N, C-alpha and C positions, 0 to 999 in steps of 0.2 A: 668525283667518284673515288671510292676506296678500292684499291687493287686487292683482289682476293688473296687471302693469306697474309695481308699486311694490316697492321693496326692503323686506325684513322689517326690523323694528326690531333683531333680532339682528345682521343684516348690518351695519347702521350702527354698532352698538356695537362690533362686531369691527374695523371700519375705524378707529374712534376709538381703540381699544386697540392699534393698530399692526400688525394683521394685513395682509399683502399679498395673501393669497388668502382673502377672507372666505367665498366659496362653499364652498371646500374645508374651511375650518374649521367651517362650519355642519354639513357632512356628518359630520365627525369628532365633533362634539359630540353628534350624534344616535345614535352607536353605542350599543348596549345597555349595554356595559360602563361607560359614563360616566353612566348614568342617575342615579346617586346624586350626581354632581357638577354635572350640566348646569345646573341652575337656581340654583346657589349664586353670588351676585354676587361673592363674594371670589375665585372661581377666575379670572374674566376679568381682574380687576384684577391678580392675581398673574401671569397669562400676559402681560398687557400690559407688565409691568415687566421682562420678560426681554429679552435681546438680540435674539431672533428668536421672536416669539410663535407663528408657524406651525410652526417646528421644535420648539418646546417642546411644543405640543399633539400633534404627530405622535409625539414620543417618549413622552409621557404615555399616549397610546392604546396604543402598543406595550407599555409596561410593565404597564398594567392588564390587557391581553389575555394577557400572559405569566404572570400570577399564577394559581396554583391557585384553584379556586372558593372554597376555604375561607379563603384569605388575602386575596382581593380586597377584601372589606369592611374588613379591618384597614387596608389601604393607603388606601382612600378616606376612611375615618373620620379617620385620622391626618392626612391631607392637609388636610381641612377644619378640623380642630380645632387643629392646631399650626402657627402662622404661621412660626416659624423653619424648621421642616422643609419647609413649603410653598415658602418662598423659596429654600431650598437646592436642593431637588429640581428645581423648575421652572427655577431659574437655571442649573443644570448642563445640563438638557435643552435650554434655549434657546441655549446657547453651544457645546455639543459633541455633534455627531452620533456621534462615536466612543464617548463614554461612554453615550449613549443605546443604542447597539448592545450595549455591555457589560451594561447593566441588563436589556435584553431577553433576553440569553443567561443572565444570572444574576439572576433576578427577585427573589431575597431580599436582594440587596445594598443595596436602598434603605434597609434597616434601619440601615445604618452611618451614615446621615445624621440619624437621629432624635435621638440623645442630644445634649445641649447643656450638658454640664458644663464647668467652667472648664478642666479638663485637655484637653478636646476642642478648645478654641479655638486652642491653640498647642502642638501635640504636638512632641516631639523624637525623637531616634533611638530611645530606649527604647520609646516608644509605638509607633513604626513596627515595631520588631523584634517587639513583641508581636503586631501586626497580621499579620506574616508568619510567625509561629512555627509554624503548622500546615502550611506548605508543605514538601513532601517531594520534589518533582521540579520540572522546568522548567515544566510546565503549571500545577500548583497554585500555583507561585510567581507566575506571570503573573496568575492570577485574584486572588490576595491583593494583589498590587501594584496592580492596577486599582482594587480596593476602597479601598485607602489613597489612591490618586490622586483617586478620586471625592470623598473628604472634603476634600482639599486644594483641588480645583477649586471645591467648594461654598463654602468659606470665602473663596476668591479672588473669585468672581463676585458674592458678596453683600457684599463690602467688609469682611468680618470681619478679613481680613488685607490689608495693602498689598502692593505688587508685590515689595518687598524681602523681606518675611516669607514670601510664597508661594515665592519663589526659594530661600530658606533651607530651607523645609519640603521642597521638591523635592530639595534636596541631602541633607537628612537621610534622606529616603526612599531615595535612591540608596545612601547609606551602609548603611542597614539591608538593602537588597536585595543589595549586594555581600557583606555578612556572611552572609546566608542562602544565597546562591549558593555561597560558599566552604564553608559547612557541608554543603551537598548534595554538593559535589565531594569533600570529605574523607570523608563517609560512604560514598561510592562507591569510594574508593581509600584504605582505612585504612592500608595499608602505606606508601604515599607520605606520608600525613599524619604518620605516626610518625617518618619519617626526616628531616623538614625543618621549619624555621620559615619561614613565608611572610608577608610584610607587604604590604598593598595600600595604595599611596599615591595618593590622588586628586589630579588635576591640573585645570587649566582651570577651568571654571565650577563643577564639582562640588567641586574643592579650594577654590575661592574662596567656597563656601557661597552660590552665586547661580545655581543651575541653571535651565534652561528646562524646559518640559513635555516636549519631545522634543529630545534632544540626545545626541551621543556622550558617553559618560562616559570621560574621559581618565584613564588610570592608569599607574603605574609599579610594577613588582613587585621586591621585594627578598627574597632568600632566604639562609638560612644553614643549615648542618647542625645537627641536634640532637646532643646530647652522644654522642660515640662513633661517629657516622655519617661515612661517607666524603663529602668535600665534593662531588666530581664527581657521585656518585650522588644526593646530596641535592638538588643544583641541577636534575638531570634530573627528580627526583620533584616538586620545586616547579614546574618548567615544565609538567609534566602537569597538576598541580592548577590552575595559572593558566590554562592553555588550556581546561580543563574549565569553570572559572568563566566565562570569556569566552563559551563556547558556550551555557552555561545562560542567560545574559542576552541573547545576540545572536540565537540561532537562531530561525527562524520555526516555530511549532507551530500546533496547532488554535486556540490562544488568541493567535495572533500572536507578536510579539516584545516585549521590554521596551525596550531600546535597545542599540545597538552599544557594546561596551567596546573602546576604542581605546588601544592601548599604544604608539603610534608616537612619543610624546614621550620614550621611553626613549633612553639612549645609543645612537648609531648608527641610531636610527629602526628601520624594519622590517628593516634589514640586520643589526641587532645581536641578541644573545640576548634572549629574552623575560624571563628572570630572571637577575639578577646578584647577587653578594654585595655587602655594604656596601662592602668595600674596593675591589672592582672598579668600583663606581659612582664612588667618590671619585677613583680613579686616572684615570678617564675625564674627570671634570669638571675636575680639576686640570691635565690635559694637553691635552685635545682639544676640550673643549666650545666651542661658538660662543655669541655674545652672546644669540641668541634662546633658547637653552636655559636660561640663567640667568633671563631674563625669564619663561620658563614656570615655573621652579622657585619663583618668587615666590608661586605659589598652591598649592604642594605641602602636603598635609595627610594624615597617617596616618589611615585610616578603617576598615580591616578586617584580619583575620588577627592576626598577632603584633604587638600595639600597642606593646610595649616595643621591638621591633626597628624598628618604624615611627618611634617617637620618636627612636631613635638616628640613623636616616637623616636626619630633619628637623634634628636638632641638628648633624649633620655638614655638611649642604649649605647651611644658612642663612648662615654666614659668607661662603661663596663667592658667594651671591646678592648680598649687600650690598657686595661688592668689585667687582661686575661693571662698575660705572660707571667704574672706573679702567682698564679694558681699552682698548687702542688701538682706534680706530674705533668706540667704543661707540655714540655717537648716530647716526653715518651708518649703522651696521648696522641699528639699530632703524628709522630712517626708510626704509631700503631695504626692510625687511620690510613696512612699511605700504604702500609704493608697489607692491610685488609683489602684495599682497593685492588692491589696487584694480585693478591691471592685469589680473588674472585673472578679473575679473567680465565676463561677456559684455556687449557694448555695449548690447544691447537690454534688459538687466536693471538697469543701473546706477541708473536713476532710481527703480526699485521696490525696490532692495536696502536693507533696513532695518538690516542688521548691518554690511556691508562697504562700502557706498557712501559718498560724501562726506556728512558730517554724520550718519553712522550710529553705531551702538553701539560699533563697534571704534575709532572716532576717540576717544571718551571713554576707553575702556579703555587704549588705547595711551598717550595723554597722561598719564593718572594713573599708569600703571606706570612710565613714563619718569621722572616726577618722584619717584616712590617710590625708584627705583633710584639716582637722583642724590643725593637728600637722606637716604635711609634709612641711608647709611653712618654718619651722625653723629646720627641721631634715630630711636630705636627705636619711637617712637609711630606711625611710618609703616609698621610691619611688619604689614600686614594684606593678606590675599588677596582681600578683598571690595571691589569697586570703590567703592561708595558710602561705606563706612566709611573707606576710604583717602582719598577726596575730602574727607570731613569732617575727617580728621586733617591733611591738607595745608592746609586753610583755617585750622584752629585753630593750626597752627604758623607761619602767615604765609607759607607757600610758594605759596599761591594766594589771590587776592583773595576776600574773603567774598562779594561780590556775584556774581563770576564763578562761584564754587563753588555758590552757591545756584541760579543759572540753569542750570548744568550738571546739578546734581542733579535739578532739575525735568524737564529735557529727557530725561535718561537714564531716569528713572522712566516718563515717558510712552512713550518708544520701547520700553522693556522690556515695558510693559503691552500695547502693540500686538503685540509679538512673542509674548507669552504667549497672547493671544486668537486670533491667527492659527493658532498651533500647536494650541491646545486644540480647535479645531473638528473636525479629523479626526485629531488626534494624529499629525501627520506633521511631519518635520523640514523646516522651510522658514523663510526670512527674507525672502521676497518679499511685498510688499504686493499683495493680489489686485487684479485689474482688473475683475472682474464686479461689477455694481452691487449685486446682492443680498448678495454677500460683504462689500462695503464698508459697506453699510447695517448688517448684523449687527455688523461690527467697530466701527463708530461708536457704535451703541447700547450695545454691551458696555462702552464706555468712558464711558458717561453722556451721550453727545451725542444728544439726542432730537429737537430741533427740525428740523434738516436734517442727518441723520447723515452723509451722504456729503460734502457741501460742508464741513461743520464738521470732519470728520475730516481731509480733505485740507488744510484751512487750518492746523489745529493741528499736523499732522505736518510740513508744510513750515516752519512757524514754529519748531518745536523743532529740526528738522534744521538750519535756518539759524543758530540759536543755537549749536549744536554746531560747525558749520563755522566760525563766526566766532571762537568761544572756544577751540577745541581747540589751535590754534597759539598764540594770545595767552596762554593759560594758562601757558605756559612763560616768556613774556617780560615780561608786565606787572609781576610783582613785582620784576623787576630795576630797573624805573623807580621803584617805590615805595621801593626800597632807597636811592635817591639823591634823591628828591623829597619834597614835602610830602604827608603822608598824610591820608586822610579819617578822621574820628573813628571809633574802634573798630577800625581796621585795624592789623595787626601788621607791623612792618617786617622784611624779610628781612635777616639779619645779613650784614655784609661777607663773612664766610667762606662762608656759604651762597650768596650772590650770585656769589662767585668760583668756587665749585664748579660752579654752574649754567653760568656762562659758559665754563668749561673744558670741561664736558661738551658744550657746543654747538660746540666747535671753536675758541674764541678762545685764541690763544697767549699773550696778555698781558691777563689778566682785570683787573688793576689799571688799566691804561691804558683798557680798554673802559669800566670804571665811571666813570673821570674824564670820558670823552667823553659818557657818558649823563648825568652830572650837569650838564655844561655845556649839553647840549641840552634837558634836561627841567626844569631848575630855573627858578624865577621865576614871575611872575604875568602875563607878557605873552601876547598872542594867539599869537605865534610859539611860545612854550614850550607852551602849551595844545594847539596843533595837533600839535606834535612829540610830546607825551606820548601823544596818541591814535594817531599813526602808528607810533611806534617799535616797539611790540610786534610789528607786522606786518613792519616792515623787518628787525628782528633775526632773525625767522624766515627771511626771504629771504637775509640775509647768511649765516646758519648753513648754508644749503643750498648755499653756494658753497665754493670752495677756499680763500678768504682772508677770513674774516669780519672780522678786525681792520682790513684795508685798507678794506673796505666801510664800516664804522662811522666810521673816520677821514675817509674821503672825504666821507661824508654831513655830518660836522661842518664840513668846510671849505666845501662848497657852501652849507650853511645859514648859515655865518658871512658868506659873500660875498653871499648873496641874501636873507637873513632878513627884511630890511625891505621887500622888493619885494612889493607886493600880489599880483601874478599868480603869484608863486612859492608863496605861502602857499595860494592857491586851488588850485594844481596839487597840492599836498600833501594838502589837505583832502579832495580827491576820493577819495584812497585807492584809486584804480583802477589802470589800466594804467600811468600815468606813474610812480607810486610803485614798482611792481614793476619796471618797466623801469630806473628809476634804481638800484634795489638791485642788479639784475643787472650793470649797467654798472660800478658802483663797486666791486664785490667780485670781479670776474672777472680782473683784471690791472691793469697800470700804464698802458698806452697810452691807453685811453679816458678814465680819470679825469684823466690829465695834460692831455689835449686839452681836457676840459671845464673844468678848474680855471683854464686860461688865459683862458677867457671863459665863466664859469658860466651866462650867459643862454642858452647853447645847450641847457640842460636843457629848454627849452620844446619842443624837437624831440620829446622823449620823451612829451609829452602830446598831440601832434597826431596824429590818426588816420592821416594820410598821411605823418607826419614821418619815418618810417624808410625810405621809398622813395627810391632814389637819384635825384638830378636828372640829366637828360640833358646831353650835351655842349653842345648849342645853348643851353639854358637857362643853364648855368654860364658859357659864354663871353660871353653877353650881359650877365650880371650883373658879371663881372670887368671887361669892357671899359668898362661904364658907370662902375664905381668908379674905374678908371684915368683916365677922361675927367674926372672931378670933382676929381682930386687936383692939388695945387699943383706937385709935382715928382715925379721918377721914383721916389725912395725912398718917398715917401708912397703913390704909386700902387701899387708892388709890395707894400708893407705891406698895403694893402687887399686885393690879390689873394691874398696869403698868408693873410690872415684868412679869406677865403672858403674857401680850401683847408683850413685847420685845421677850420673848422666842418664841411665836407663829409667830411673824414677821420673826425671824431667821428660823424657820421651813419652812415657806412659801418661803422665799428667797432661802434657800438651795435647796428645792424641785424644784423651778423654774430654778435655775442654773444647777442642775444635769440633769433635764429634757431637758434643752437647749443644754448642752455639750454632754450628754450621758456618761456612764461609762461602764465598762466591765459587771457589773451586771444589769445595767439599761440602755438599748439602748435609744438613743435620741428620744424624743417625736416627732412623725411625724405630729401631728395635732397642729399647733400653736394656733388655736382657743381654744383647750382644755386647753393649758397652761394658756392663758389669762383668761379664765373662772374660772380656779382653783384659780388663784391669786386673782381675783376680789371677788369671793365668800369668800375665806379664810380671806382676809383683812377686808371685810365688817363684817363678823361674829365676828372677834376678836375685832374690834372697837365697835360694838354693845354691846358685852359682857363687854368691859371696861367701856362704858358709863353707862350701867346698874349697874356696881359696884360703879362708882362714884356717881350715883344717890342714891343708898342705903347708901353709906357712908355719904353723905351730909345730908340726912334725919335723919339718926340715931344720928348724932352729935348734932342736935338741937331739934328734935321732937320725938326721939325714933323710934318706929316701924311704926308710921303712920303720914303722912303729913296732915295738915288741908284741903288740896285740892287734888283731884285726878289729877294725872300728867302723861303725856305721851311725849315721844320724837319721832318725825316723821323724818325719814331719807329723804333727798332730794338729787338732783343731782346724782353724781356717788354713793354716799352712799345708797340712796334709790334704785338705779339701780343695786346694788350688783356688781359694776364695779370699786371699789376703786383700786388705785395703791398704791405703797409703800409710796409715798410722799403726798398723797391726804389729804386735810382737810376733816372733817366730816360736810357736809352741813345738817342743821336740822331746824325744826320748833318745838317750845315748845307749848303745849296746856294743859290747866288745867280746872278743873270744881270743884267749892267749894263743900265740903262735906255738907251733910244735917245739917242745924243749924249753919254753919260757915259763918261769915260776908264776903261779897265779897272782901272788901278792905283787910281784914286780909288774905284771901286766896291768893289774888294777891301779897301781900307783901311776903308771904311764898314762892310762886312759883318763884318770882324774886330772893329771897335770895338763893333758891336751885340752880337756874341756875348760879348765880354768883359764888357760892361755887364750883359747878361742874367744871366750866371753870377754876377757880383758881387751884383746885386740879390737874386737868389734864395737867396744864402747869407749875407746880412747877419745878424749876431746879433740876433735879436728873440725875443719870447715864442712865435713861431710856428715849427713845425718847418721846417728848410731843405729845399729841393728841389735835390738834386745832379744836375748835368747831366754825363753821361759821353759823350765823343765818340771813345772809343778804337777803335770799330769802323770808323772812317773809313779810306780808302786809306792805306797805309803806317803805320797805327796812330799811336802817339804821335809818330813822326818826321815824319809828313805834315802838310800845312797843315790848320788847323782848319776852314777854309771853302774850298770850291772852286766854280768855275762849273760849270754843267751840261756845257759842252764839255770841261772838264778831267776831270770824272768819266767822260765818254764815252771820252776818249782813254786814261785810265788803265785802265778796265775792258777796253777793246779790246786793250790791249797787255800789261798787267802782271797782270791779275786772277788771284788764286789761288783754288783750289777752296773754301777756308774762307770767302773773302769772298763767293763766290756763295751758300754756305750761310747766311751771316749775313744776306744780302739777302732770304732767304725771309720775314723778319719786317718788312721795310721797309714803312711805311705813313705817309701824310701826317698831320701833327699840328697844325701852325700855320703861319701866313704865307700866301704866295701859292699859292692852290690850283691854279691852272693850271700854274705852274712845278713844283709837287709832282707833279701828274699826269704831266707829261712825264718827270720823273725816274723814276717807277714804270714808264712805258712803256720807258724806257731799260734798266732792270735786269731786266724780265721775261724776256728771252731768256737772261740769265745764270742766273737762279734756276730757270727751267723750260726747260733746254736741249732743243732739238729732238732727237727720237729718244732723249732721256734721257742719263744720265751714261755715259761710257765706263768700262771696267773699271779703267783706271789711276786715274781720279778716285775710283771707289768704294774702291779700295785705299788711296788717300791719305786719304780721310775716315776709314776704319777705323783707319789708322795714327795719325792725329791723336787720335782718341778714345781709343785704347789708351794713348797717351803722356799724355794729360790725366788718365786714371785713375791712372796711376802717379806723376805729378808734382804734380798740383794738390790732391789730398786733403790737408787739413792734418795735420801730424804728430800722432800720438796719437789721431786721430779714429777712431771705430768705423765701418768701411765699411758695416756692416749698418744703421746708424742715421743716416747723413748724408743729409739730404733732397735736397740738390742733386747731389752728386757720388758718393754712395754707391750700393751695389748696388740696381738696380731703382728708383733715384730719378729726379728730374726730368731730369737730363742723359741718362740711359739712354733714357728714353721719348722725349724730344724729338729726339735724334739719330736714333733709329729712324724716327720719323715724318718727319723732314726728309729722310732718305735716300730714303724712298718718294716724297716730293714732288719731289725733284730727278730721280728716275728715271722717274716716271710723270706728273708735272704737265703736261707738254706734251700728253698725250693725255687726261687726266682733269680737266676744268674744276673739279670739286669740290675737288681738291687745291690749287688756287691760292688759298690763304687764309693769313693770318698766324697764325691761332689753332690751337694744338696739338690741342685736342679736336675742333674742326671737321674738321681734316685727317685725324685718326684715324678719325672717323666716315665721311668720304668714302672713305678707303682701304678700309674694311670694305664700304661700299656698292658699291665697284668690284670687290670680290672679291679684293683684294690681301692682306687679313688675315682669317683665319677669325674667326667670332663670339667664341669663347671667348678667343682671344688678344687681340682688340681690347678686350674687357671687362676683361681682366687688366691691360693697359697703361693703360687709362682709370682704373681703380680705383686703381692705384699712383700715377699722376700727380696725381689729385685728392687722395689722402691726403697725399702729400709736400707739395703746395701748402698744404693745410690745416695741416700741422705747422708750416711756416714762418710762416704767418699767425698761428697760435695762439701760437708762441713770441714773436712781436713784440707781440701783444696782451697777453700775460702779463708779459713782461720790460720792454717799452717800448724794446727795441733789437733789431736783426735777429739772427737765428741760424739756422743750418742743421741743428742737432742738438738733441735733447731736452735740456732743462736738467738739471743735476746736482743742484740744490737740490730736496729732496723736495716742498716746498710748491709751488714753481713747476711741478714735474713734474705734481703733482696738478691744478694749475690748467689746464695744457695738456690733460690728460685730460678735464676737465670741458668745455673748449672743443670737444673732439672728440666730445662726446656720451656719454662714459663716466661712470657713477655713481661716487660716492666709494668709494675702496678698490679701484678696478679699474685702477690704473696698470700693473701687471704685464700685465694682459690687453691694454691698449693697445699696449705695447711688443711683446708677442708677435704681435699682429695686424699691426703695422707690418712686423715681420721676415718674417712669413709672406706677406703680400701683395707686398712688394717682392722677396722670393726668387722667387716665381712670375713676377713681371714680368721679372726678370733672365733667367730661363730663356727667355722669349719673345724678349728682346733678343738673347741668344746665337744664337738660331735665325734671326731676321729681319734683324738688323743684321750680325752677324759671319758668318752663313751656317753656323753650327756644326751 
C-alpha cells in the first residue's frame, strides 16, 4: 500500500528509467492486457533503454490490445523470453510513432522481428523482393513495404546496423519496391508491357545506395521498342507504364503512401518527355545538358525493369559524367547551385536545417562530388555514387587529407543519423531539427545521449556542423599545399598532374605558376610558413570565388614577401577572420587595389580594423595632411607625404567598395548600389580636396612662408565639385585670388600663378604614389584664358562675356581649398548665373540642346558602341546629368532643393518638386548609378580609367563580379546595362529634348 502523500516505488523506478510521465505510465502498466508483463523486471529495463520510454509503452499497450485473444499470450511470452526480439520491438516503438500505428493496424507484423538468423541481419534486394512478393496492388504493397521497413528500423535503432548500412538497406528496399510496382503496372497493362522495354534508373540518394527513411526516390526512365514494335507507340506504352509505377508508389491510399517517385532529373526536367530512348538521352546529354545534370548522373544506377537496357544507359552516360569537369564554367556552375540551395532556405529555418544549411549534409555531398568529378577523369577508383565510399576513396588516393576525411566521415554519419531518427518518428520527409523539448530529448536519447540528452545533442550537432563548415571548403584546397610542402607521416601526396587539374577546375589560368606560388608560401619550417599553410586552404577558396584567382594568389605572395617578418601581419593572418577574407577579396578582384596596397603593404592593417573600411571625413583628412606638410623639410617631401595619405585613403575606399560589392561573411553585400556610388564619390572628393589643400600649403611655405601676398581659393568643378569623383577622375578646378591690402595687383597675380604652377608640378611628380591631375579647362575662355583670375576679373567676364555652357558648368562649382571667405564670395557671384531669375529663356534652352546634340555626334570615340559607353553613350552619365542640369537652370531660382552640385540630390529635389514623375526619376537615377559603377569597376579591375566595358573576357568577368553578378553572368550584365540605359534615354528624349 502506498502511504498518502508519498510516491509509489513504481513511480520512482519509472522516473529512474527515463519516463517523463510516470503517472501515465503507471496507469498503462495497470491495464489488464499487460498483466503478464507488469511485474517482470526486465520489461522496465528494456523500456528504459529506448529513445522514448513513454512512447514505447503506449505503443506496446496498443499492440497488445490489438492482438486477438488467442495470439496475445504468444506475443507476451516471446517478449519476455527473447531479448533480441524485445530490444527490437521496444526500440522501434520508442523511436517511431508511425511504425507503432502500423503495428496497431497490422498486429501480426510483430512476427517479422522475431527471427534472428544471419541472413536477417543484412538483407539485400533479393530478401526484400521476397518480402514484397505477395503484393498485388498499391495497398498490399504499402503493407508489405512497411513490414520490411519495420525490420530495417529495428536493426537500426538497436545498433545492429550502422547509419551507412541502414541507408543502403533503405535503398535496396526502394529497389525491390520499384520492381514490385513495375510488376503490378505490367500485369495491369500486359499489351503495353509486351510492346516495350523499360529500364528504371535510380538517381540521387537511391542511386547512391544511401537513402533516407522518407525521401523522394529520384528516377530516370529509358524505353526502347521490343522487336518489331513501332518506336513511337512503344515509347507511349512505356510512358503509361512509368506513370502507373509512379502512381502506385506515390498516391495516398488507406495505407498512406510509400514515397513520391520524382522524375524531374530527366532531360529537360518536368518539361521533357517522361520516357526517352537511349539515343535520345545521349543526344540531349551531348548537346544540351548543364553541369548539374552531369553531377546528378554521378549517382545513376539501373535498378528495375530491363536491366540490360539499364546497363547500356549507364555505360553510355558514364564517360560523359567523367568529362564534365572539362566543361567551361564547371566549378562556378557547381558553386552557384550550392549558393542557390542555401539562398532558397527560409531565413527562419537556416539554423535548424540539417541538410541544406551551412555545415549540413549537402555541404559534404557537394564537396565530395566536386572532387570526384575533377579527379575521376583519371582515377576510376573514385567512381562511386555513395558519399562515404567516395570520401574514403578520395582519402586513399591522396586527394583529401586522411585526418580531414576521418573528421568529415564522423560528422556526416552523425548528421545522417540525426536525419534518420527525425524522419523515423512520424515517417515524414523533413530535414529540420525539431524545436520542441520532448522531440529533442527523444532524438538525443535515440543517438545514445542519455545524461542530458537535449544539451548534449545540441552540443554534438553544433560541433559536427562546425567541422563540416570548416572542412568542406578546405577539403578542396589543403591537398594542394601537401603537393608542394612537407607531408605528415602516412599522408599521400597529390601528384603534380592532379594538383594542376584541381587548380584548373578552380579557375586558375596558370596552374604551374600557382603551384610555384604555393610552394614559396607553404614550404619551410618558419612560423610564417606554418601560419600560411593553415590559412592558404581558406584563401584559395576565396580566390577561386573571384574573377581572377591567379592575381589573388600572386598578390598574396607579394604582400607576404613584403610583410612576412612583421609580427602584427602574422597575427592578422593567424586570426583567419575578417582581415583574411577582406584581403583575399581585395587581391583577387582587379589591379587597382593591389597596386595601391603593394606600394605600401602596411595598409593591409586597415583590413583587420573593425572600423578600418569607413571613409575618413574631409576635416580629419585635411588635418592629417596639413600636419604632415608642416613636419616636412621642403615642398617635395611635404607633398610626397600628402600623396602618401591620398594613396592610403584610395586603398581604403577601393577595398570598402570591393568588399561591399562582393560581400563577405562579416559584411554582407551592399544591397543599395546608389549608397556604394555615393560613398566612393564623397570619399575620393574629400581625399583629393585634402591633398590639394596640402599641396597649396606646401607651395606657399616654400616661397612665401606662412602667407601668400594674395588671398587664394580653389573651386571644385565638374565631378569634383559634385562630390562624384571616380578612382580615375581628374580634379576639375577654377583658381581665384584677391590681392591682400597694399599688395600690387601684378605682384599678386605673379604669386598666384607661381603657386598654381608649383601645386600642379608637385602633384604630378613621378613617385610610387598615383598622381593627381589638376584640370583648369573650365575657366573663362578655356585653355586660351588666364589660369588664375581675381574675383573682380571673374565678375567682369561673367557679366559681359559669359556663355550658356559656362553657366551650366558653374552648376558644379563648390569651394575645395584655400581661403574659405573668398571662395564663398565666388559662389555668391556665380549663383545668379547658374540659377537665373525666372529661369532660362527659350534661346538658352535651344543652345544647350544644340550643344548636347553636337557633343553626341562629335565626342563619342570612333568605333565605340554608343549603347555601352558609360559617359557619352545612350542613357549614360552625360544624358542624365544634362537633363538634371537643364532642370536646375530652369527651376533652381524657385526651388531651393535644386541648388546643389550633386546629380542625385538635384534629381531627388526635382522629383519632390513635381518636375519629374516618380518612374522617370527612378529610371534616370538607376541609369546614372549603374554607369558610375561601371566606370568605377573598370578602374578597379584594369587599374586605368575607361568608359566602356573591357574587351578582355577575364576583365569583363571581373567587372561583372564588382557589379554583383555571379560567375558566368557577363551576358546578363551587358543586357541589363543596355536595357536600363535604353529606358533612361527615352526619358531624356522626353524631358531634355522635349520629344
